[in-house]
C-alpha positions in Angstrom: -19.3 -14.9 -5.7 -18.0 -12.7 -8.5 -19.5 -12.5 -11.8 -16.3 -12.7 -13.9 -12.5 -13.4 -13.6 -10.1 -10.6 -12.5 -7.2 -10.2 -14.8 -4.3 -8.9 -12.8 -1.2 -9.6 -15.1 0.0 -12.0 -17.6 0.9 -14.5 -14.8 -2.2 -13.7 -12.5 -5.8 -14.1 -13.1 -8.2 -14.8 -10.3 -11.2 -17.1 -11.0 -14.7 -15.8 -10.1 -15.1 -18.8 -7.4 -12.1 -17.3 -5.5 -13.7 -14.0 -4.7 -16.6 -13.6 -2.4 -18.6 -10.4 -2.5 -21.2 -9.4 0.2 -23.4 -6.4 0.2 -24.1 -4.5 3.3 -25.8 -0.9 4.0 -23.4 1.9 3.6 -23.0 4.9 5.8 -21.9 7.5 3.3 -23.6 9.6 0.9 -27.0 8.8 -0.7 -29.6 10.2 1.7 -32.7 8.0 2.0 -31.0 5.5 -0.6 -28.5 4.6 2.1 -31.2 3.3 4.3 -32.9 1.1 1.6 -30.3 -0.2 -0.7 -27.3 -2.2 0.3 -24.6 -0.2 -1.7 -21.4 -1.0 0.1 -19.3 -4.0 -1.1 -17.3 -6.2 1.2 -14.8 -8.2 -1.0 -13.1 -11.3 0.5 -10.3 -13.1 -1.3 -8.7 -16.3 0.3 -5.0 -15.2 -0.3 -3.6 -18.2 1.6 -5.5 -20.8 -0.1 -5.3 -19.3 -3.8 -4.0 -21.5 -6.4 -4.0 -18.2 -8.7 -1.4 -16.4 -6.9 2.3 -17.6 -6.9 3.8 -17.9 -3.5 6.5 -14.9 -3.8 3.4 -12.8 -4.6 1.6 -14.3 -1.5 4.4 -13.3 0.8 4.7 -9.7 -0.3 0.9 -9.3 -0.3 0.9 -10.2 3.4 3.3 -7.3 4.1 1.6 -4.8 1.9 -1.9 -5.7 2.8 -1.4 -5.2 6.5 -4.6 -5.0 8.8 -6.6 -5.9 5.6 -5.5 -9.4 6.0 -6.9 -11.3 8.6 -5.4 -14.4 10.7 -6.8 -16.9 8.3 -5.2 -15.3 5.3 -8.3 -13.8 4.0 -8.1 -10.5 2.3 -11.0 -8.2 3.2 -11.7 -4.9 1.3 -14.5 -2.8 1.9 -15.7 -0.2 -0.7 -18.3 2.6 0.2 -16.9 5.5 -1.8 -19.7 5.5 -4.3 -23.4 5.5 -4.1 -24.0 2.8 -6.6 -23.5 -1.0 -5.8 -21.9 -1.6 -9.0 -19.4 1.1 -9.1 -18.2 0.3 -5.4 -17.9 -3.5 -6.6 -15.6 -2.3 -9.6 -13.5 -0.1 -7.0 -13.3 -3.2 -4.7 -12.0 -5.3 -7.5 -9.7 -2.6 -8.7 -8.1 -2.1 -5.3 -7.5 -5.9 -5.0 -5.8 -5.7 -8.4 -3.7 -3.0 -7.4 -2.5 -4.7 -4.2 -1.4 -7.7 -6.3 0.2 -5.7 -8.8 2.4 -4.0 -6.1 3.1 -7.4 -4.6 4.0 -8.7 -8.0 6.6 -5.9 -8.7 10.2 -7.3 -8.6 12.4 -6.3 -5.5 14.4 -3.3 -5.9 18.3 -4.2 -6.0 20.0 -4.1 -2.8 21.9 -1.0 -1.8 25.6 -1.0 -2.3 27.5 0.7 0.5 29.9 3.6 -1.0 32.7 5.5 0.4 32.6 9.4 0.7 35.3 11.1 -1.8 38.1 12.6 -0.1 37.0 16.1 -1.5 33.5 15.7 0.1 35.1 14.9 3.5 37.4 17.8 3.4 34.4 20.1 2.4 32.6 18.9 5.3 35.4 19.5 7.7 36.0 22.8 6.3 32.5 23.7 6.7 32.4 22.4 10.5 35.5 24.3 11.3 33.9 27.4 9.7 30.8 27.1 11.8 32.9 26.5 14.9 34.8 29.8 14.3 31.3 31.5 13.7 30.3 30.2 17.2 33.4 31.2 18.9 32.9 34.7 17.8 29.6 34.8 19.6 31.4 34.6 23.0 31.4 37.4 25.6 33.5 40.4 25.0 36.3 41.1 27.1 37.1 44.6 28.5 40.8 45.0 27.7 
């Protein structure tokens, strides 16, 4: 269980009991320290059953998280970048925050279809005919 609440935004604050952190042996840099100390952090957040996250954010997070979300709706993040357990813990919490912030952004407005202007159509057709003329000039030369 995490030590303190994770503040994501004004509307989203994840309570410490919702985040489960486990520490495992890391395979990265650290020499003999890697063999002795469990510095890698595996953060688990039950997105599906979380009361802290609004439903629309949950739906978008499912798309953003991809393979990091298991079939039970639990988001699993592993942090092995740093040599110390505390820095890996902060890294995992920061990545969770970034995912939830990305999911909470408003959707972009839908694209409005536009028609090309008459001038742009004419320029495109003129360029095509010029190119066609260039290619026709590449033909075989006749002996007249």
